[in-house]
N, C-alpha and C positions, 0 to 999 in steps of 0.2 A: 319345422325343422322336424318334428311326427320322422317324415318319412324318411329326412337327411342322421339321422338316427336308427330308423330301419336298417339305409343299405347298408353304416356303419357299423350292423349286431350291435348297439347301445353307446355307442361311440361320434359323436362328429368334431371338426374341429374346427373356430369359424376367424374367416379372420378382421378386423376388426381397421377401417381406414382407410379403404386400398377398393380401387375402381375395378368392375363389370370386367375392362379390359387388360385389370394383374396395373394396372400403373395407383405406387406410393403415393397417395394424396394427406393421407393425415387428419387426423379429428382433430379439433384442438382442448385442453384439458377440461373444459365446460360437454363439448359433446363429449366427448368420449366415453365419460360421466354416463350423460343418456342414455348415450348406443349401452353401457356395460349394463344400465338399471333396466331397461328396454330388453334385456337377452332372460337379463335373471326372470326376471314376470312367463317371459317367452317356457321361461328354463323347468319354474316352478306349476304353469299350465298342465304344462307334459307330464309336467313331477321326476324333472331330469336335474341334476345338476351341472356344478360350471365352478372351473377354475379358472385363473388367468397363467396361462401359461406363459407369456415373456410381452414387455412394452415396450417398445424403439422408436428412439426421435427421430422424423425425415428433413430433408432440408425442400421446404417444399415457398416455392414465392413467397413465404411473409413471414409479416414480424414478431408473428405469436408462436410461441413453439407449434410444432402438433408432435402430435404422435399416432404411431400404430400400434394393433394389440393384438394374440394370437389364443382361444379361449379354447380351450377342452368340453364338450358338455357331455357327461356319461349315467349313460340312465341305464339301468337295471332292465331284455327283456325281460316283460311280465309272464314270459311260461318257464325264464328261473332265477334257479338262486343268484348268479355272479356270470358274469363277461370268465371262457376261457385258454388259455394258452396253453398251449405245451414246448419247452421247451426242452431239447436234446443238447448235454454237456459232455465236449468233444475236448480231448487232448492225450498231447503224451502223458504217459506214470510219472510223479507227483511236480503233474505245474501246477497242483494247487486244486485243483473242482469240485473237488467234496471240504474245501477247509472253508472256498469262495460262501459254497454255496450254505454253507452250516454260517458264518459271517452276515449270509445274506437273509436269513429261516434263520436265524436267530437270536440276530440281531445285536450282540457285542461282537468286538476286533475277536481275533486269534491275540496267539500266545506267542509265534512264531515256532509254536511247539508242536502244532498242533491238534489245537486242546478245542476247534468251532468242530473240527470235520463230527469229531468222538458220534456224536447222536448221528450221525448221519449211516454209519453203519448195522449189515447188520450181523454179521458172522465176528467169535471172535479171532480168528487167525485176520481178520480185515483191521482188528484192532489192532492186535501185535503188526504185522506189517506196516500198518499204513495204507495201504494198495485199497482199494475198492477190487469186488472181483463177481458182485454181482450189481442188479438195477434198479434202488434207492429214492423209491419220489419225494422228492418234497414241496411244504406250495409259499408262496411269495402272496399276500393279499394288499392288497392296496381298495382306501377306503371312494366312493364318491368324489371327493375332494385333492383325493390323487395325496394321503400320504400312504404313507409304509402299515399295512397292521403287517406284522409275524409273533413270533414267540415269543417276544420278548412279555415286558410285565404277565408274565408266566401266563398268558394264551393257553389252551386247547384247540386241538385242527376245527372240533364246533364251533367255540368264539373267533374266527379267524374264515369260517365262509359263511358267518352272520354275517361280522361287521365290512364284511369286506365285500364292492362289484365289480374287480378285476385280480381273477385268481391264475395263478402264474402256475405252472407243474414244471418241475425240474426236474429229471428223467436224470440222476448221475450214474455218469456210465462209465465201460474201464479203462485204463489207460491203456495195461500192463500190456502186449501182445499177446497173452496166453489167455489171454480172456479177447482174442479179438471177437471170436462165434458168438458176446455175449454180448457185445457191443452191437454189433452185426445185427444183434438179437432187439436190440432200443433199436431205433435205427430202421425196420424197414416195419414191426409192430405195434407201432405204439404211433404213427406214422405225426412226429412233433412236425408244428408248425413251425416251427426257429431253428437256429442247430447256436447253440452258442461254446466255438473254439478257445480253449485258455490254456496261450502257448505261457510257461517261464522265460518273464525280462534276461534271467542270466544263463540259460539254456540253450534262448531264441527253435531254432523249427527241430527239433532234434524226438531219433526215435517213430512213433507211431504218426508225431506231425501230420503233417504229411497225407498219409493214407485214408486217417478220418475227416483230414480238408476232400481226396478226394472220392471217401463215400460216402458227404455230406454233395457232394456234388452229383455225382453218381445216378445218385438218391431226387432232384432238382430241390431238399431242404434251402432254405435260402438262409445265408450266417452270416456271423459276426464274428466278430474277435475282439478276448481280452487279453491283452499282458500283463500276468497277474505278480506280483513278487519286486516291483520297482522299491521298493523299502533296502529289497536285498542291493544295491550296485545301484553305479553312479550313473547320468544325467546320460550320460553317452553310452553308454550300454547302453541301455534303454530302445535309445536312438539306434541305433547300431540295430537292437530288435526289428522295430519296427523295417527302421529300408529292406532288413532282408524279407520281414513278410509284406509293405507292400513289392517285392521283387519275385516273390513268387504268384501272388495272386492277379501283377499282369504277366504274364506270363498267356501264351497262350492258346493254352489250353484251361488257362480259371474265368479269361477276359474281363476277371474284377473291380474296379472305381476304388479306390480305399481311402476312408475317410475317417481321419484322426480326427478323434472326440479331445477338446480343448475349455470345454466349456459349457455351459449349458446354453447355450445356444446352440450351440456346434450337436449336440448331445438331443431336440427338438423337433431341429430337421435332418438331424439321419431319422431320429424315428418313422417320417413321415413320408422323406423319400427313402429309406427303405421296405419296406414295408408297396410302398408305387413301381421301383427297378428293382430284378434282384438281381443284377450289374453294384450295385450297392454295397460296402463289403464299408460298415463302423468297426474303426480299431478305440475300444481300451487301456490308457495304461493304468493300473488301480493298484493294490496292496488292502491283503488281507486282515494286516496287523494292525498299520498308519491306520488306513481305512478314506487314503489321500484315493479319492476319485470315486470314492467307493457312489455318492450321491448322485453323478452322470446317470451311474449307470444307470441308477432305483427309477429317475425320471428318463430314460431309455424305453423301459421294462412302461413304465406310468403307461407313455406316452400310441407305447407300438399297437396299432392296429393289426386286428384278425386276419386270417389271408380271404379268405375266402368265401364270399359275399351273403345272405343270408337267399340269395333265390336258387345258388346252389342244394343249398345248409337246406331250404324246403322240400325241392328234390328229392335228394335223398332221405329225408321225415319219411315219404312220402311211399317210397319200398317199403320189401318185406323185409322181415325182423331180420337180422345176420349179425353176429352177435364170434369175434374172432375173440378165439377162449389163448390169453395169454401166458397162467402160471394158475395151480387148482393148489388151494392148502387143506387142509382140514380144520377143522376151529373145533374143540372141547363143549359144546350142550348146542352147538352149532350148523354140524357136521359137518360137508365139504359144501366151499366156500371155490367157484373159480375169481379170477381178472382175468380182462381184457376191455379192448374199445369196440362200441356198438359200431360199426361200416353204416347199417342202410339201418332202415322204419326207426320204428315208436318200442317199447322196451315196454316192458310195466310187474309191477309184486300178479307175484298167480297165474302170468304167462305159462301157455304148453306148446315148449318143442320143440325140436330133436334136434336131438346132442351126432356128433361125425364125423369126417369115416375111421368106423374101427377097422383094425388090422381087415379084415373076412368085407372090407367097403358096407358096414350093417350104421343104422340111426335108431339108434337109443330115444327116446324118447322120454319125457324132464320138465315138474312144472317150476317156476321161483317162487321163493320161498321171500324173502328180504336180499331187498340190493339199497348199496352204503355209495356214496363218492366223496372223494380226501375225508376219508374217515369217519362222516354223517352221514342219518338216514336221507336217505332221498324214495320216490315214489317212483317218478316216470323218470324217463333214458331213455334219450336221444341223439339219435344220429350225429358219432361224432367225439359224444361221452367217450370218459373211459372210465371203470366204475367196477365194484366185486359182490359179487350176484351166490347167494346161497340155491342155496341146492337141495340140501333137509341131507333122510338120508340115501342117495342115492352114488351108487357105491363109484367112489376115485380110481376103485382101480382099472374101471372102460375110457376116464381120459387123457385124454394126452393136450403136450401143448401143441396147438399144435390144427386140431380141431374147431370147428366152427354148432353154433347153435345156434338154426335157422329158423323162422316161421314151416310150422307141416305143405302148406300149402306149396314152396319154391317145392323144386324140384331141383335137388342139388347136383348138381354136375359134379362128378368124380372118377376122378381119373390115373390109369398108372401112366403114362406115360403123353406125351404133352409134348410142342418143337415152341423154341424159340430164336426169334431174332436175337444172337449176339453179339458181341465184341470180346474182341482178346487184350485185357487187357498189360497182362505180360506173362509169358509159359519162358519156363527156361529153354523144353525141347519143343516140342512139336504137339497135336492136338488132336489127337486120330483115332477112333473108333474104342469102344469100349476103356473108356480114359473114363476113370470117379475123380466125382467131386459132390463138395456141399454143398447145396442149392438152399439162397434167404429168395420160399416169396412173402412177404410179407408175413405172415407167425408159424409161415412155414418153413421148420427147416430139415431141411434131412440128405443125406448121399442117393447120386442118382449118377447113369453110366449112362456113354455118350450109346449114339446104340447105331445113329448116324449123322453124318454133316452131308447135308446137298449138295449135289453140286462142285467142294469137293474133296479131294484125297487129306487132306492135317490143317487146320490151321497152326502159323503164326501171328505172335504179336504185331499187335493193330490191327489186324485182320478181320473183316465184318462172315456172316452166317448164319446160315437156319439149321440149328440143329437140334435131334430130337433126343429128347433125354427120359431113361426109366427109372422110373424110381423105388430102389430097392428092398423097404420095407415092407411098407402099405400107402396102398392109393392115399393124395390126398384130395378134396376137395377146392380145384384152382379161377383162377375165372382170367378172360384173353384178354391181352392188351396190361394185365399186372407186376410193375418192373421186377426182376431177376440179377441174383447175382451171385457169383459163384464162387465159389473159391479149394481148391488140394494144395499143403504149401505158399510154395510160392505163387502158385497160377495164381492171377484175380480172370472175372471180366466181367461184364453188366450186358442189360438189357432186357429187351420183354415178351408175354409168351405172346403166342399166334398164333395156334390155333392145340385146340385139347382133340384126346382121344380117346370121351367115357368110357364107361366099365356100364358093358350091357346092363341096361333097364333093369332087363327080368330077375337079373340074380339081389337087384335091389328089397332090401322088405325092412323095418321100422319095429322091432324088439319089445314091447311091454310091459314097464313097473309098477306092480305094486303101489299102491302110494299108501304109509303111513297112515 
C-alpha cells in the first residue's frame, strides 16, 4: 500500500472482489465487511484515510448476493501539506466560468444574476462589466474523507489549507477575445494539469470556444467539458449542445472520445479513465443556479489523480533551482513580491538566487525572504508548485514578467535569436521573412521578427518549417524543446524550440546588491 500511495503521489484506488485477471467475482456481505476492515487496518498503519467510492452487485453463479467495491485511499505525502492540482478554466465570454468557480469555492448557489462571481473579480471594471480580464486563482479543498472544504462556514484560506488533504487550484482565465493574450499566458506559464472548458447550454459552441479548445490541445493539456446554464433551456437544447460538442470532439483534428456524465458511477469511471488515456473527454451538464449535477463535478475533482508520477517529480527536484516569474507586486511593509511557478529544484527561505535577464542580458543577485503558497506561509517550495516569494527591498523596476530566478551555479543560456520548428495553423496571406509575431514560450511573451524561413521562401496555412526568430526588445531565457505559440491578428501557429543562439558569455556578468 505504501508503494501504491507513493506511485500515485498520495492516492490509490483499490478494487475489492475483482480477481487478478480482471474477472468480477464479488464477495458476500460478510467477506466484504471483513475485507474493508482489513483495509482500514492497513490504512491506519500507514496513516491514510479510506473512502468507499461505489459498491455494485455482480451476477455470479451463487445464491448469495455478491458485491464488488471501489475504495479510494488517500495519504498526504510526509513532505507536503496537501496534494495539489491546477485546473485552467476556459470558455467563451459569458459562458459562466467565474460563476461556476464562485459556486464551487464559496459553497452557495448563484442567484442567476452573477452574485457568486463577485468574489473572484480583481478589478472594478470587471465587476461593472461582469467580464474577467485578468487571471485569478481560486482554491477548492477536499479532506481525506472526500468531503468538500471551501469558503463556506466562513473559513479562511489558511483554514482550507490546514483541513484539506487535496487542493484544486482553479486558474480563472478570460473568455473575451480582447484578452486572448492573457488567456494564453495563463495556459503557458502556469502549467495547468487539466483544463476545464465551460460551454453555455443556450449558446453552444460560440466565440472563442473552439479557439480555447485548440489552445489546450496545442499545449497538450488534458481537457474536460462542463455545459453550464442548463436551468435556462429545455432538455432538447441541452442535448443539441452535447451533440454539437461530440461532433467537434470526434473530428479528425481532435480525435477525442466524448463521455457524458449522468451519474455518480460515471463520474468515478471518468476520473480514472481520464487520467489514464488523454483521449477521453468527460462532459458534465450542470447549473450554477439550481445546483443540478454539481455534485458529480465535485466527485470527479475528488478522485482525479495527478498526471505526473512521483519519479518524474523527484528527478525535477534534484535539479538546480529555477523559478518562473509570472506576476510582480509591491506589498506595503513587505516590499517587492513575485508570484510564479517553481519549474525545478527546491527553494527555501533565505536562499540566494540570481534573477534575469535584464534588457542588457545581466542577472542580479537577490535573497528570498518569505514564501507563501495558497495564501498561507510555507517553508519549502518543491518543483511544480506555485507560490509567491517576498524579495524585501529589491528594486521592482528591475523585474518584469518572463524573467527567471535561478541558482547562481546554473549557467543560464540567454538568447536574442532562436530556431523553432513551427506549424502555421491559420494565416490570411503568406508568412515570410520580416514578419512580426507575438511569441509565447512558457512565461516568456514578446514580439519577435522572422529572420529566416529555412528551405522555403514563404509559408502558407497548414505548412511546417524551421524558422529563425529574433526578439525585438530584450533577450530571454529559453530551453530547447519548449512549446511555442505565436499569434499576430488572425495569424496563429504552434511549434517547439529546436536550437538556441546564445549571447556571448563574456558579456554576461552578475550585479550585486547591498542588502539591508
